[in-house]
C-alpha positions in Angstrom: 25.7 -15.6 4.9 24.1 -12.4 6.1 20.6 -12.4 7.4 18.2 -11.2 4.7 14.7 -10.0 5.4 12.2 -8.8 2.8 8.8 -7.3 3.3 6.4 -8.3 0.5 2.8 -8.3 -0.6 0.9 -10.9 -2.6 1.0 -10.6 -6.4 3.8 -8.0 -6.3 6.1 -8.4 -9.4 8.9 -6.4 -7.8 8.8 -8.6 -4.7 9.0 -11.7 -7.0 12.0 -10.2 -8.9 13.9 -9.4 -5.7 13.2 -12.9 -4.3 14.4 -14.5 -7.5 17.7 -12.6 -7.4 18.3 -13.3 -3.7 17.5 -17.0 -4.2 19.8 -17.2 -7.2 22.6 -15.8 -5.0 22.0 -18.6 -2.5 20.7 -16.2 0.3 18.4 -17.6 3.0 15.6 -15.1 3.0 13.0 -14.4 5.6 9.9 -13.2 3.7 7.5 -11.0 5.8 4.1 -10.8 4.1 2.4 -7.5 4.8 -0.5 -7.9 2.4 -3.0 -7.5 5.2 -1.1 -4.7 6.9 -0.9 -5.0 10.7 2.0 -4.7 13.1 4.5 -6.0 10.6 3.7 -3.2 8.2 4.2 -0.7 10.9 7.5 -2.4 11.7 8.6 -2.1 8.1 7.6 1.6 8.0 9.8 2.3 11.1 12.7 0.3 9.8 12.5 1.7 6.2 12.3 5.4 7.3 8.7 5.7 6.2 9.0 4.1 2.8 5.7 2.5 2.0 6.4 0.5 -1.2 7.3 -3.1 -1.3 9.6 -4.9 -1.3 11.7 -3.4 1.4 14.9 -5.4 1.8 17.3 -5.6 4.7 20.6 -7.4 4.7 22.0 -7.6 8.2 21.4 -4.2 9.7 21.5 -2.4 6.4 18.4 -1.2 4.6 19.0 -1.9 1.0 15.8 -0.4 -0.3 13.6 -1.9 -3.0 13.9 -4.2 -5.9 15.6 -1.7 -8.1 18.1 -0.8 -5.4 18.9 -4.5 -5.0 19.4 -4.9 -8.7 21.6 -1.8 -8.8 23.8 -3.3 -6.0 24.1 -6.5 -8.1 25.0 -4.7 -11.3 27.7 -2.7 -9.4 29.2 -6.0 -8.1 28.5 -5.1 -4.5 25.6 -7.5 -3.7 27.8 -10.7 -3.3 30.0 -9.0 -0.7 27.0 -7.7 1.2 25.4 -11.1 1.3 28.7 -12.9 2.4 
């Protein structure tokens, strides 16, 4: 399975939705909590081309985007192949 990283914040419903979908797909997810900001938030901004919202999801070297982008990939039938 591909490496999955997701930048999240506490109490974020979109983060929870993305985590549920990834978990349902059997993905092993590294969750990076940026609630308090800091260097990991700066890392996310650099990797996500300045996008400031959470979640920001990465599968392997690919920036998937946010929760809606992840759901769109799943609806299009592309998420399983990406996670493989």
